[in-house]
gemmi code that builds the backbone of each chain (N, CA, C; Angstrom):
import gemmi

chains = {
    "A": [
        ("MET", (16.505, 162.479, -78.274), (17.149, 162.502, -77.257), (18.100, 163.775, -77.144)),
        ("GLU", (18.164, 164.424, -75.976), (19.152, 165.476, -75.871), (20.522, 165.459, -75.350)),
        ("ILE", (21.507, 165.821, -75.551), (22.587, 165.603, -75.119), (23.513, 166.822, -75.108)),
        ("VAL", (23.663, 167.097, -73.809), (24.611, 168.199, -73.263), (25.505, 167.968, -72.961)),
        ("SER", (26.801, 168.542, -73.378), (28.205, 168.262, -72.675), (28.760, 169.438, -71.970)),
        ("MET", (29.254, 169.240, -70.855), (29.781, 170.392, -70.054), (31.137, 169.879, -69.667)),
        ("LYS", (32.038, 170.848, -69.650), (33.700, 170.804, -69.051), (33.907, 170.798, -67.958)),
        ("LYS", (34.171, 169.777, -67.048), (34.350, 170.184, -65.773), (35.576, 169.920, -65.308)),
        ("GLU", (36.174, 170.267, -64.145), (37.569, 170.593, -63.612), (38.563, 169.404, -64.368)),
        ("ASN", (38.297, 168.082, -64.153), (39.019, 166.904, -64.298), (38.349, 166.178, -65.371)),
        ("ALA", (37.297, 166.401, -66.071), (36.659, 165.631, -66.837), (35.544, 166.223, -67.827)),
        ("MET", (35.018, 165.459, -68.791), (34.118, 166.002, -69.470), (32.490, 165.471, -68.910)),
        ("LEU", (31.483, 166.036, -68.801), (29.976, 165.254, -68.151), (29.314, 165.589, -69.643)),
        ("ILE", (28.570, 164.775, -69.802), (27.528, 164.375, -70.766), (26.283, 164.056, -70.225)),
        ("ARG", (25.299, 164.684, -70.217), (23.903, 164.737, -69.767), (22.993, 164.170, -70.841)),
        ("LEU", (22.344, 163.128, -70.567), (21.404, 162.420, -71.774), (20.109, 162.626, -71.037)),
        ("LYS", (19.055, 163.087, -72.316), (17.643, 163.066, -71.667), (16.700, 162.542, -72.904)),
        ("GLY", (15.723, 161.814, -72.520), (14.838, 161.080, -73.495), (15.045, 159.910, -73.789)),
        ("ARG", (15.161, 159.446, -75.131), (15.200, 158.222, -75.418), (16.256, 157.738, -76.421)),
        ("MET", (17.283, 156.665, -75.955), (18.338, 156.368, -76.480), (17.981, 154.643, -77.388)),
        ("ASP", (17.857, 154.898, -78.471), (17.396, 153.800, -79.456), (18.054, 153.589, -80.736)),
        ("VAL", (17.745, 152.990, -81.469), (18.577, 152.804, -82.777), (18.833, 153.831, -83.571)),
        ("VAL", (17.398, 154.706, -83.671), (17.522, 156.289, -84.117), (18.731, 157.309, -83.796)),
        ("THR", (18.432, 157.394, -82.462), (19.329, 158.490, -81.626), (20.806, 158.352, -81.267)),
        ("SER", (20.920, 156.752, -81.080), (22.347, 156.294, -80.596), (23.732, 156.856, -81.560)),
        ("PRO", (23.264, 157.116, -82.786), (24.441, 157.592, -83.606), (24.942, 159.381, -83.340)),
        ("ALA", (23.910, 159.893, -82.745), (24.077, 160.980, -82.606), (25.008, 161.332, -80.942)),
        ("PHE", (24.551, 160.445, -80.340), (25.288, 160.162, -79.255), (27.040, 159.680, -79.122)),
        ("GLU", (26.796, 159.109, -79.904), (28.521, 158.275, -80.258), (29.289, 159.788, -80.813)),
        ("GLN", (28.590, 160.557, -81.826), (29.263, 161.579, -82.420), (29.514, 162.443, -81.222)),
        ("ALA", (28.677, 162.912, -80.469), (29.121, 163.592, -79.576), (30.436, 163.355, -78.633)),
        ("CYS", (30.179, 162.110, -78.103), (31.258, 161.550, -77.657), (32.524, 161.503, -78.355)),
        ("ASP", (32.623, 161.212, -79.578), (33.725, 161.410, -80.232), (34.512, 162.645, -80.419)),
        ("LYS", (33.796, 163.824, -80.319), (34.349, 164.908, -80.137), (34.970, 165.246, -78.813)),
        ("VAL", (34.546, 164.657, -77.669), (34.863, 164.560, -76.244), (36.207, 164.010, -76.377)),
        ("ILE", (36.181, 162.721, -76.872), (37.180, 161.795, -76.940), (38.710, 162.690, -77.550)),
        ("LEU", (38.168, 163.066, -78.748), (39.119, 164.095, -79.731), (39.811, 165.073, -78.704)),
        ("GLY", (38.662, 165.735, -77.870), (39.485, 166.711, -76.916), (40.495, 166.236, -75.823)),
        ("GLY", (40.546, 164.912, -75.732), (41.418, 164.493, -74.851), (41.371, 164.149, -73.162)),
        ("ASP", (40.083, 164.495, -73.036), (39.722, 164.333, -71.438), (39.638, 162.947, -71.498)),
        ("LYS", (40.470, 162.558, -70.008), (40.532, 161.208, -69.662), (39.492, 160.700, -68.846)),
        ("LEU", (38.665, 161.259, -68.355), (37.586, 160.941, -67.781), (36.156, 161.548, -68.455)),
        ("LEU", (35.162, 160.624, -69.104), (34.163, 160.816, -69.284), (32.629, 160.128, -68.704)),
        ("VAL", (32.144, 161.348, -68.006), (30.884, 160.995, -67.208), (29.606, 160.890, -68.151)),
        ("LEU", (28.791, 159.954, -67.704), (27.643, 159.948, -68.430), (26.634, 159.995, -67.420)),
        ("ASP", (25.604, 161.074, -67.570), (24.676, 161.515, -66.582), (23.326, 160.908, -67.450)),
        ("LEU", (22.583, 159.658, -66.839), (21.855, 159.055, -67.381), (20.582, 159.308, -66.823)),
        ("GLY", (20.504, 160.318, -65.834), (19.390, 160.770, -65.010), (18.265, 161.035, -65.736)),
        ("GLY", (18.345, 161.770, -66.679), (17.168, 162.145, -67.751), (16.514, 161.075, -68.876)),
        ("LEU", (17.388, 160.106, -68.881), (17.138, 159.223, -69.721), (16.153, 158.127, -69.492)),
        ("GLU", (14.971, 158.044, -70.191), (13.787, 157.398, -69.643), (13.640, 156.096, -70.556)),
        ("TYR", (14.541, 155.805, -71.451), (14.238, 154.576, -72.328), (15.715, 154.062, -72.814)),
        ("ILE", (16.210, 152.969, -72.758), (17.512, 152.402, -73.945), (17.254, 151.223, -74.416)),
        ("SER", (17.579, 150.842, -75.674), (17.817, 149.652, -76.332), (19.035, 148.990, -76.455)),
        ("SER", (19.056, 147.854, -77.122), (20.331, 147.430, -77.423), (21.328, 148.067, -78.063)),
        ("ALA", (20.614, 149.135, -78.869), (21.535, 149.916, -79.706), (22.309, 150.999, -78.773)),
        ("GLY", (21.471, 151.467, -77.879), (22.290, 152.254, -77.174), (23.137, 151.781, -76.106)),
        ("LEU", (23.024, 150.699, -75.434), (23.976, 149.794, -74.960), (25.348, 149.588, -75.824)),
        ("ARG", (25.040, 149.086, -77.206), (26.078, 149.035, -77.892), (27.025, 150.231, -78.255)),
        ("SER", (26.205, 151.432, -78.415), (27.138, 152.766, -78.510), (27.697, 153.176, -77.489)),
        ("ILE", (27.278, 152.891, -75.977), (27.960, 153.284, -75.061), (28.966, 152.242, -75.058)),
        ("LEU", (29.096, 150.881, -75.009), (30.393, 150.146, -75.097), (31.173, 150.550, -76.181)),
        ("GLY", (30.793, 151.046, -77.339), (31.645, 151.706, -78.354), (32.575, 152.725, -77.629)),
        ("VAL", (32.077, 153.669, -77.194), (32.248, 154.491, -76.789), (33.729, 154.173, -75.734)),
        ("ASP", (33.287, 153.540, -75.023), (34.159, 152.941, -73.594), (35.446, 152.590, -74.345)),
        ("LYS", (35.170, 151.758, -75.678), (36.440, 150.946, -76.299), (37.230, 152.291, -76.610)),
        ("LYS", (36.842, 153.177, -77.268), (37.517, 154.577, -77.870), (38.209, 155.129, -76.787)),
        ("ILE", (37.551, 155.218, -75.574), (38.123, 156.399, -74.462), (39.321, 155.365, -73.659)),
        ("LYS", (39.315, 153.984, -73.834), (39.888, 153.354, -73.162), (41.334, 153.112, -73.941)),
        ("ALA", (41.001, 153.382, -75.393), (42.359, 153.202, -76.429), (43.074, 154.315, -76.091)),
        ("GLN", (42.430, 155.206, -75.686), (43.362, 156.758, -75.359), (43.746, 156.824, -74.026)),
        ("GLY", (43.523, 155.917, -73.170), (44.075, 155.725, -71.855), (43.014, 156.528, -70.726)),
        ("GLY", (41.701, 156.906, -71.290), (40.839, 157.179, -70.424), (39.836, 156.170, -69.824)),
        ("LYS", (38.877, 156.690, -69.333), (37.718, 156.020, -68.785), (36.449, 156.525, -68.791)),
        ("LEU", (35.315, 155.923, -68.889), (34.161, 156.270, -68.871), (33.588, 155.837, -67.489)),
        ("ALA", (32.514, 156.865, -66.954), (31.816, 156.449, -65.692), (30.465, 156.805, -65.905)),
        ("LEU", (29.299, 156.153, -65.162), (28.139, 156.078, -65.388), (27.323, 156.704, -64.524)),
        ("CYS", (26.461, 157.537, -64.254), (25.721, 157.703, -63.224), (24.177, 157.962, -63.537)),
        ("ASN", (23.686, 157.987, -61.832), (21.975, 158.430, -62.196), (21.020, 157.217, -63.052)),
        ("LEU", (21.844, 156.039, -63.012), (20.607, 155.228, -63.814), (19.052, 155.015, -62.882)),
        ("MET", (18.093, 155.127, -63.993), (16.936, 155.211, -63.204), (15.842, 154.205, -63.863)),
        ("GLY", (14.740, 153.875, -63.108), (13.601, 153.129, -63.610), (14.279, 152.147, -64.927)),
        ("MET", (13.616, 152.261, -66.041), (13.941, 151.036, -67.203), (15.259, 151.056, -67.578)),
        ("VAL", (15.933, 152.108, -67.739), (17.137, 152.124, -68.114), (18.163, 151.472, -67.061)),
        ("LYS", (17.995, 151.749, -65.796), (18.590, 150.815, -64.623), (18.330, 149.229, -64.960)),
        ("GLU", (17.328, 148.710, -65.197), (16.856, 147.510, -65.320), (17.244, 146.738, -66.458)),
        ("VAL", (17.256, 147.706, -67.385), (18.068, 146.940, -68.608), (19.562, 147.028, -68.643)),
        ("PHE", (20.320, 148.045, -67.729), (21.925, 147.612, -67.620), (22.008, 146.338, -66.627)),
        ("HIS", (20.873, 146.134, -65.833), (21.260, 145.078, -64.847), (21.198, 143.701, -65.578)),
        ("VAL", (19.814, 143.636, -66.249), (19.484, 142.295, -67.135), (20.507, 142.256, -67.940)),
        ("SER", (21.015, 143.149, -68.640), (21.997, 142.826, -69.769), (23.359, 142.683, -69.245)),
        ("GLY", (23.588, 142.551, -68.032), (24.998, 142.546, -67.370), (25.816, 143.314, -67.649)),
        ("PHE", (25.517, 144.824, -68.329), (26.269, 145.974, -68.575), (26.374, 146.681, -67.181)),
        ("ALA", (25.536, 146.614, -66.319), (25.882, 147.154, -65.077), (27.080, 146.795, -64.504)),
        ("GLU", (27.526, 145.763, -64.522), (28.997, 145.150, -63.883), (30.171, 145.615, -64.867)),
        ("MET", (29.719, 145.673, -65.943), (30.896, 146.278, -66.955), (31.414, 147.584, -66.936)),
        ("PHE", (30.782, 148.329, -66.167), (31.226, 149.679, -66.021), (30.967, 150.372, -64.569)),
        ("PRO", (32.017, 151.322, -64.377), (31.715, 151.751, -62.828), (30.639, 152.601, -63.227)),
        ("THR", (29.605, 152.523, -62.110), (28.656, 153.384, -62.154), (28.300, 153.897, -60.629)),
        ("PHE", (27.890, 155.211, -60.594), (27.566, 155.944, -59.314), (26.346, 156.399, -59.053)),
        ("ASP", (25.891, 156.785, -58.008), (24.510, 157.243, -57.762), (24.307, 158.752, -58.394)),
        ("THR", (25.709, 159.302, -58.378), (25.374, 161.146, -58.332), (26.304, 161.196, -59.419)),
        ("VAL", (26.378, 162.335, -59.950), (27.428, 163.154, -60.883), (28.688, 163.239, -60.014)),
        ("GLU", (28.600, 163.898, -58.752), (29.563, 164.326, -57.766), (30.630, 163.017, -57.760)),
        ("ALA", (29.883, 162.143, -57.185), (30.773, 160.632, -56.854), (31.567, 160.320, -58.315)),
        ("ALA", (30.638, 160.174, -59.423), (31.310, 159.849, -60.647), (32.481, 160.861, -60.932)),
        ("LEU", (32.310, 162.014, -60.700), (33.531, 162.967, -61.132), (34.629, 162.528, -60.385)),
        ("GLY", (34.335, 162.328, -59.090), (35.473, 162.133, -58.163), (36.146, 160.796, -58.194)),
        ("SER", (35.760, 159.999, -59.440), (36.304, 158.479, -59.398), (37.436, 158.490, -60.377)),
        ("THR", (38.240, 159.224, -60.356), (39.493, 159.403, -61.005), (40.875, 158.792, -60.224)),
    ],
    "B": [
        ("MET", (-20.193, 153.573, -79.131), (-19.472, 152.868, -79.894), (-19.181, 151.430, -79.384)),
        ("ASP", (-18.877, 150.506, -80.164), (-18.972, 149.100, -79.980), (-17.536, 148.832, -78.833)),
        ("PRO", (-17.978, 147.961, -78.001), (-16.624, 147.655, -77.371), (-15.485, 146.642, -78.059)),
        ("PRO", (-14.186, 146.772, -77.638), (-13.318, 146.626, -78.650), (-13.733, 144.631, -78.674)),
        ("ASP", (-13.358, 144.185, -79.597), (-13.480, 142.743, -80.036), (-12.051, 142.090, -79.954)),
        ("GLU", (-11.861, 141.392, -78.607), (-10.890, 140.603, -78.343), (-10.367, 139.885, -79.521)),
        ("ALA", (-11.089, 139.243, -80.164), (-10.697, 138.308, -81.349), (-10.303, 139.016, -82.523)),
        ("VAL", (-10.624, 140.089, -82.836), (-9.913, 140.885, -83.967), (-8.819, 141.689, -83.686)),
        ("PRO", (-7.683, 141.064, -83.939), (-6.364, 142.068, -83.585), (-6.129, 143.302, -84.701)),
        ("CYS", (-5.518, 144.207, -84.097), (-5.590, 145.580, -85.491), (-4.178, 145.204, -85.961)),
        ("ARG", (-4.304, 145.638, -87.315), (-2.818, 145.329, -88.068), (-2.580, 146.394, -88.815)),
        ("LEU", (-0.929, 146.612, -89.051), (-0.119, 147.498, -89.461), (0.673, 146.908, -90.363)),
        ("LYS", (0.900, 147.389, -91.682), (1.816, 146.816, -92.718), (2.600, 148.026, -93.184)),
        ("LEU", (3.765, 148.106, -93.059), (4.609, 148.750, -93.330), (6.172, 148.394, -94.065)),
        ("PRO", (7.279, 149.204, -94.604), (7.879, 148.821, -95.105), (9.000, 148.293, -94.366)),
        ("ALA", (10.165, 147.286, -94.359), (11.091, 146.522, -93.353), (12.175, 147.626, -93.103)),
        ("THR", (11.854, 148.980, -92.785), (12.928, 149.990, -92.666), (12.813, 150.554, -91.148)),
        ("LEU", (14.283, 151.038, -90.872), (14.112, 151.714, -89.425), (13.340, 152.844, -89.305)),
        ("GLU", (12.651, 153.460, -90.290), (11.852, 154.559, -90.462), (10.199, 154.012, -90.125)),
        ("SER", (10.283, 152.863, -90.106), (8.725, 152.657, -89.914), (8.761, 152.013, -88.307)),
        ("LEU", (9.845, 152.256, -87.596), (9.952, 151.775, -86.178), (9.031, 152.738, -85.478)),
        ("ASP", (9.134, 153.994, -85.633), (8.276, 154.995, -85.076), (6.666, 154.556, -85.162)),
        ("PRO", (6.639, 154.622, -86.402), (4.963, 154.584, -86.456), (4.422, 153.152, -86.063)),
        ("PHE", (5.351, 152.089, -86.286), (4.855, 150.640, -85.270), (4.592, 150.954, -83.851)),
        ("GLN", (5.578, 151.757, -83.228), (5.586, 151.895, -81.885), (4.609, 152.733, -81.313)),
        ("ASP", (4.077, 153.841, -82.277), (3.033, 154.465, -81.961), (1.643, 153.802, -82.058)),
        ("PHE", (1.421, 152.954, -83.415), (0.423, 152.010, -83.322), (0.366, 151.168, -82.258)),
        ("VAL", (1.171, 150.540, -81.613), (0.896, 149.779, -80.398), (0.808, 150.892, -79.224)),
        ("ARG", (1.225, 151.883, -78.975), (1.043, 152.633, -77.669), (-0.448, 153.191, -77.672)),
        ("GLY", (-0.937, 153.322, -78.967), (-2.136, 153.554, -78.989), (-3.239, 152.710, -78.516)),
        ("GLN", (-2.701, 151.338, -78.984), (-3.725, 150.082, -78.591), (-3.640, 149.927, -77.249)),
        ("ILE", (-2.708, 149.955, -76.477), (-2.762, 149.981, -74.973), (-3.054, 151.013, -74.166)),
        ("ARG", (-3.388, 152.302, -74.884), (-3.609, 153.377, -74.143), (-4.604, 153.196, -72.818)),
        ("GLU", (-5.822, 152.220, -73.335), (-6.998, 152.197, -72.383), (-6.782, 151.210, -71.364)),
        ("SER", (-5.411, 150.552, -71.565), (-5.405, 149.820, -70.401), (-4.587, 150.469, -69.176)),
        ("ARG", (-4.209, 151.460, -69.345), (-3.546, 152.340, -68.454), (-2.354, 151.495, -67.602)),
        ("CYS", (-1.778, 151.041, -68.218), (-0.380, 150.254, -67.745), (0.845, 151.290, -67.540)),
        ("PRO", (1.272, 150.469, -66.343), (2.568, 151.805, -65.925), (3.736, 152.087, -67.013)),
        ("GLN", (4.261, 153.093, -66.914), (4.973, 153.874, -67.848), (6.355, 152.574, -68.325)),
        ("GLU", (6.564, 152.045, -67.245), (7.838, 151.434, -66.937), (7.354, 150.028, -67.878)),
        ("THR", (6.164, 149.597, -67.998), (5.609, 148.694, -68.732), (5.711, 149.025, -70.153)),
        ("GLN", (5.107, 150.088, -70.237), (5.290, 150.651, -71.751), (6.583, 150.685, -72.342)),
        ("PHE", (7.383, 151.097, -71.723), (8.651, 151.130, -72.036), (9.586, 149.543, -72.222)),
        ("LYS", (8.992, 148.711, -71.594), (9.520, 147.198, -71.810), (8.828, 146.852, -73.010)),
        ("ILE", (7.648, 146.999, -73.191), (6.906, 146.622, -74.298), (7.721, 147.240, -75.787)),
        ("GLN", (8.214, 148.527, -75.649), (8.801, 149.026, -76.819), (10.010, 148.716, -76.860)),
        ("LEU", (11.002, 148.381, -75.835), (11.953, 147.910, -76.052), (11.971, 146.522, -76.593)),
        ("ALA", (11.386, 145.571, -76.447), (11.142, 144.188, -77.009), (10.487, 144.450, -78.882)),
        ("LEU", (9.553, 145.307, -79.111), (9.430, 145.741, -80.023), (10.405, 146.418, -81.232)),
        ("GLU", (11.074, 147.202, -80.481), (12.157, 147.830, -81.267), (13.223, 146.742, -81.641)),
        ("GLU", (13.667, 145.809, -80.506), (14.608, 144.672, -80.955), (14.416, 143.950, -82.034)),
        ("ALA", (13.004, 143.380, -81.717), (12.414, 142.743, -82.723), (12.529, 143.201, -84.294)),
        ("LEU", (11.926, 144.429, -84.242), (11.684, 144.943, -85.806), (12.971, 145.256, -86.401)),
        ("VAL", (14.094, 145.862, -85.341), (15.156, 146.289, -86.068), (16.104, 145.090, -86.694)),
        ("ASN", (15.811, 143.980, -86.032), (16.466, 142.818, -86.226), (15.937, 142.313, -87.833)),
        ("ILE", (14.466, 142.523, -88.089), (14.115, 142.096, -89.243), (14.431, 143.237, -90.411)),
        ("ALA", (14.293, 144.469, -89.616), (15.027, 145.539, -91.036), (16.243, 145.296, -91.189)),
        ("HIS", (17.264, 144.937, -90.358), (18.529, 144.747, -90.740), (18.775, 143.174, -91.264)),
        ("TYR", (17.982, 142.212, -91.298), (18.541, 140.934, -91.153), (17.563, 140.221, -92.386)),
        ("ALA", (16.526, 140.424, -92.191), (15.137, 139.540, -93.120), (15.450, 139.363, -94.332)),
        ("TYR", (15.554, 140.516, -94.972), (15.901, 140.846, -96.448), (17.123, 141.074, -97.114)),
        ("PRO", (17.353, 140.705, -98.378), (18.702, 141.517, -98.903), (18.749, 142.506, -99.203)),
        ("PRO", (19.855, 143.241, -98.883), (20.067, 144.901, -98.825), (19.594, 145.455, -100.299)),
        ("GLY", (18.848, 146.498, -99.853), (18.213, 147.227, -100.947), (16.975, 146.395, -101.140)),
        ("GLY", (16.176, 145.706, -100.912), (15.141, 144.999, -101.256), (13.948, 145.647, -100.583)),
        ("ALA", (12.854, 145.210, -101.388), (11.920, 146.136, -100.706), (10.903, 144.844, -99.990)),
        ("GLY", (11.195, 144.845, -98.689), (10.724, 144.028, -97.708), (9.706, 144.486, -97.194)),
        ("TRP", (8.705, 144.032, -96.165), (7.680, 144.378, -95.508), (7.822, 143.656, -93.982)),
        ("ILE", (6.877, 144.460, -93.193), (6.721, 143.878, -91.762), (5.342, 144.157, -91.537)),
        ("GLU", (4.606, 143.101, -91.294), (2.780, 143.325, -90.400), (3.179, 142.977, -89.065)),
        ("LEU", (2.454, 143.972, -88.302), (2.480, 143.899, -87.150), (0.773, 143.910, -86.563)),
        ("ALA", (0.504, 142.937, -85.820), (-0.897, 142.544, -85.499), (-0.890, 142.606, -84.002)),
        ("CYS", (-1.805, 143.223, -83.205), (-1.861, 143.413, -81.903), (-3.173, 143.541, -81.373)),
        ("ARG", (-3.359, 143.007, -79.922), (-4.545, 143.150, -79.270), (-4.687, 142.902, -77.799)),
        ("LEU", (-5.411, 143.220, -77.405), (-5.362, 143.247, -75.642), (-6.217, 142.143, -75.416)),
        ("GLU", (-5.787, 141.114, -74.556), (-6.292, 140.062, -73.954), (-6.614, 139.930, -72.272)),
        ("SER", (-7.361, 138.931, -71.972), (-7.466, 139.190, -70.717), (-7.873, 140.235, -70.197)),
        ("GLY", (-8.955, 140.613, -70.686), (-10.005, 141.868, -69.924), (-8.938, 143.075, -70.132)),
        ("GLY", (-7.741, 143.216, -70.930), (-7.019, 144.335, -70.904), (-5.410, 144.172, -70.130)),
        ("LYS", (-5.357, 143.063, -69.702), (-4.482, 142.812, -68.524), (-3.020, 142.186, -69.116)),
        ("ARG", (-3.420, 141.709, -70.515), (-2.258, 141.215, -71.385), (-2.328, 141.723, -72.598)),
        ("LEU", (-1.260, 141.997, -73.221), (-0.905, 142.357, -75.059), (-0.248, 141.294, -75.633)),
        ("TRP", (-1.110, 140.825, -76.837), (-0.412, 139.915, -77.592), (-0.238, 140.764, -78.763)),
        ("VAL", (1.140, 140.188, -79.351), (1.555, 140.959, -80.483), (2.029, 139.907, -81.393)),
        ("GLU", (1.799, 140.218, -82.888), (2.474, 139.111, -83.869), (2.949, 140.102, -84.857)),
        ("ILE", (4.223, 139.654, -85.266), (5.047, 140.320, -86.172), (5.394, 139.352, -87.250)),
        ("ARG", (5.173, 139.684, -88.588), (5.219, 139.066, -89.649), (5.966, 139.660, -90.607)),
        ("ASP", (7.231, 138.744, -91.270), (7.743, 138.984, -92.398), (8.090, 138.239, -93.422)),
        ("GLY", (8.073, 138.532, -94.498), (8.507, 137.555, -95.742), (10.084, 137.263, -96.278)),
        ("GLY", (11.053, 137.787, -95.233), (12.266, 137.666, -95.342), (12.455, 136.128, -95.537)),
        ("ARG", (13.999, 135.847, -95.486), (14.512, 134.235, -95.321), (13.856, 133.907, -93.794)),
        ("ALA", (14.058, 132.486, -93.861), (13.521, 131.827, -92.676), (14.610, 132.111, -91.806)),
        ("PHE", (14.171, 132.472, -90.558), (15.242, 132.778, -89.512), (14.313, 132.848, -88.044)),
        ("ASN", (14.701, 131.880, -87.423), (14.287, 131.719, -86.108), (15.311, 132.287, -84.889)),
        ("PRO", (14.933, 133.544, -84.290), (16.106, 134.056, -83.521), (16.212, 133.497, -82.286)),
        ("PHE", (15.503, 132.615, -81.866), (15.675, 132.140, -80.334), (16.347, 130.717, -80.800)),
        ("GLU", (16.869, 130.515, -81.708), (17.765, 129.304, -81.867), (19.087, 129.529, -81.675)),
        ("ARG", (19.510, 131.025, -81.616), (20.895, 131.377, -81.299), (21.063, 130.940, -79.843)),
        ("GLY", (22.198, 131.092, -79.647), (22.542, 130.698, -77.727), (22.414, 132.125, -77.424)),
        ("LYS", (22.330, 131.947, -75.577), (22.279, 133.224, -75.152), (23.691, 133.920, -75.153)),
        ("PRO", (23.480, 135.116, -75.083), (24.901, 135.963, -75.036), (25.791, 135.698, -73.758)),
        ("ASP", (27.025, 135.279, -73.640), (27.663, 135.008, -72.640), (28.171, 136.167, -71.575)),
        ("MET", (27.184, 136.401, -70.537), (27.158, 137.775, -69.712), (28.245, 137.521, -68.718)),
        ("THR", (29.014, 136.353, -68.683), (30.004, 136.406, -67.795), (31.458, 136.792, -68.717)),
        ("ALA", (31.632, 137.003, -69.949), (32.785, 137.186, -70.857), (32.998, 138.858, -70.395)),
        ("SER", (34.244, 139.029, -70.714), (34.744, 140.173, -70.285), (34.070, 140.880, -71.548)),
        ("LEU", (34.222, 142.618, -71.360), (33.694, 143.458, -71.823), (34.227, 143.570, -73.069)),
        ("ASP", (35.549, 143.168, -73.472), (36.199, 143.190, -74.815), (35.643, 142.101, -75.875)),
        ("LYS", (35.633, 141.080, -74.775), (35.734, 139.625, -75.610), (33.930, 139.223, -75.868)),
        ("ARG", (33.210, 139.509, -75.173), (31.652, 139.141, -75.123), (31.047, 139.135, -76.705)),
        ("GLN", (30.316, 138.329, -76.839), (29.435, 138.535, -78.260), (28.278, 138.993, -77.765)),
        ("ILE", (27.967, 140.313, -78.370), (26.820, 141.066, -78.049), (25.766, 140.887, -79.168)),
        ("GLY", (26.023, 140.242, -80.162), (25.081, 140.336, -81.237), (23.994, 139.679, -81.298)),
        ("GLY", (23.791, 138.767, -79.795), (22.300, 138.244, -79.560), (21.629, 138.850, -78.503)),
        ("LEU", (22.176, 140.034, -78.144), (21.776, 140.913, -76.892), (20.237, 141.365, -77.140)),
        ("GLY", (20.067, 141.796, -78.097), (18.937, 142.398, -78.802), (17.664, 141.123, -78.542)),
        ("ILE", (17.972, 139.944, -78.775), (17.069, 139.118, -78.821), (17.047, 138.496, -77.395)),
        ("PHE", (17.783, 138.392, -76.870), (18.281, 138.345, -75.336), (16.929, 139.242, -74.433)),
        ("LEU", (17.104, 140.648, -74.838), (16.391, 141.374, -74.149), (14.533, 141.257, -74.584)),
        ("VAL", (14.598, 140.898, -75.560), (13.168, 140.466, -76.208), (12.566, 139.356, -75.212)),
        ("ARG", (13.332, 138.188, -74.690), (13.169, 137.293, -73.995), (12.716, 137.748, -72.469)),
        ("GLN", (13.804, 138.756, -72.247), (13.651, 139.437, -70.709), (12.183, 140.205, -70.491)),
        ("MET", (11.966, 140.816, -71.656), (10.684, 141.654, -71.453), (9.494, 141.300, -71.788)),
        ("THR", (9.506, 139.944, -72.225), (7.946, 139.272, -72.310), (7.558, 138.347, -71.665)),
        ("GLU", (6.213, 137.850, -71.253), (5.704, 136.706, -70.509), (6.093, 135.381, -71.598)),
        ("LYS", (6.060, 135.773, -72.623), (6.396, 134.433, -73.690), (6.498, 135.263, -75.266)),
        ("ALA", (7.322, 134.657, -75.568), (7.977, 134.853, -77.107), (8.384, 133.736, -77.750)),
        ("GLU", (7.707, 133.729, -79.222), (7.687, 132.464, -79.730), (8.104, 132.581, -81.435)),
        ("TYR", (8.357, 131.710, -81.836), (8.701, 131.900, -83.393), (8.236, 130.639, -84.116)),
        ("ARG", (7.770, 130.871, -85.309), (7.178, 129.899, -86.139), (7.385, 130.319, -87.645)),
        ("ARG", (7.511, 129.135, -88.563), (7.399, 129.456, -89.994), (5.937, 129.144, -90.482)),
        ("ASP", (5.475, 129.963, -91.138), (4.391, 129.847, -91.669), (4.254, 130.206, -93.149)),
        ("GLY", (4.326, 128.875, -94.162), (4.593, 129.200, -95.323), (6.034, 129.920, -95.469)),
        ("ASP", (6.021, 131.074, -96.426), (7.294, 131.630, -96.844), (7.196, 133.033, -95.922)),
        ("THR", (6.444, 133.038, -94.591), (6.523, 133.931, -93.751), (7.181, 133.604, -92.347)),
        ("ASN", (8.171, 134.540, -91.853), (8.393, 134.443, -90.389), (7.525, 135.156, -89.486)),
        ("VAL", (6.994, 134.213, -88.214), (6.020, 134.819, -87.472), (6.504, 134.724, -85.719)),
        ("LEU", (6.868, 136.200, -85.516), (7.020, 136.283, -83.926), (5.914, 136.277, -83.269)),
        ("THR", (5.657, 135.961, -82.120), (4.387, 136.062, -81.195), (5.128, 136.635, -79.789)),
        ("LEU", (4.415, 137.791, -79.422), (5.208, 138.076, -78.014), (3.990, 138.306, -77.162)),
        ("GLN", (4.161, 138.353, -75.797), (2.941, 138.327, -75.033), (3.562, 139.187, -73.769)),
        ("PHE", (2.731, 140.333, -73.427), (3.222, 140.872, -72.529), (2.234, 141.101, -71.540)),
        ("GLY", (2.473, 141.073, -69.885), (1.678, 141.397, -69.162), (1.580, 142.968, -69.021)),
        ("LEU", (0.344, 143.448, -68.546), (0.127, 145.014, -68.694), (0.218, 145.747, -67.291)),
        ("ASP", (-0.403, 144.804, -66.177), (-0.466, 145.478, -64.866), (0.934, 145.496, -64.330)),
        ("ALA", (2.038, 144.825, -64.284), (3.027, 144.780, -63.627), (4.283, 144.301, -64.584)),
        ("ALA", (5.170, 144.800, -64.389), (6.331, 144.289, -65.084), (6.568, 142.715, -65.101)),
        ("PRO", (6.983, 141.866, -66.101), (7.228, 140.437, -66.130), (8.417, 140.210, -65.100)),
    ],
}
model = gemmi.Model(1)
for chain_id, residues in chains.items():
    chain = gemmi.Chain(chain_id)
    for i, (resn, *xyz) in enumerate(residues, 1):
        res = gemmi.Residue()
        res.name, res.seqid = resn, gemmi.SeqId(i, " ")
        for name, pos in zip(("N", "CA", "C"), xyz):
            atom = gemmi.Atom()
            atom.name, atom.element = name, gemmi.Element(name[0])
            atom.pos, atom.b_iso = gemmi.Position(*pos), 0.0
            res.add_atom(atom)
        chain.add_residue(res)
    model.add_chain(chain)
structure = gemmi.Structure()
structure.add_model(model)
structure.setup_entities()
């Protein structure tokens, strides 16, 4: 999985590409930990390049959400596609996070 | 070359560790290549396999124990179905006996331990457990031409 983080005006944007499974999820959590330590109040995850996610990936997103909420921040997701979108819906996770069709909409969600 | 025999599944036996996950996935991917099923369907199969295999790697054997997992698979119905059997020699455990995760509970309160097995059920046409002697046997069936 590729993890690219970018500082935006009012938020941190993390783009994920590839597969988020039991092996790759810990690296995602570590990347997010750094962002959360940086103090950004909005973290946007762009999942447009993510082709696969398992329960390990869902769990790590849930963990990141808890950490950022504990700091008074929030998590927003965007660009859910294909199998990833379906897994979010089937698991009920889609209703648990603010999700947006575009990065711009997610960044404007503060 | 002889046509593949539906009655004889291909088998792969590996240590019950997370390092075995990719080789098992590659093995099944190789078996269904000829079916030319959509990528989305392949991802769903991979999801069910990951959830089932990780469950065994994490919970079936005592920590530090030298456990094993054996996966057998074959195409059925003229390549329209995939049959997968996953065996392990760990403690008797029926993953489907646990209740469904509460999808209406709040984010903080919900119990997500059963999420992986819930996803196995969602991604398969059929998912069954049986105990065979001292072996756990999980049988999964997937439709290959479209998403279940």
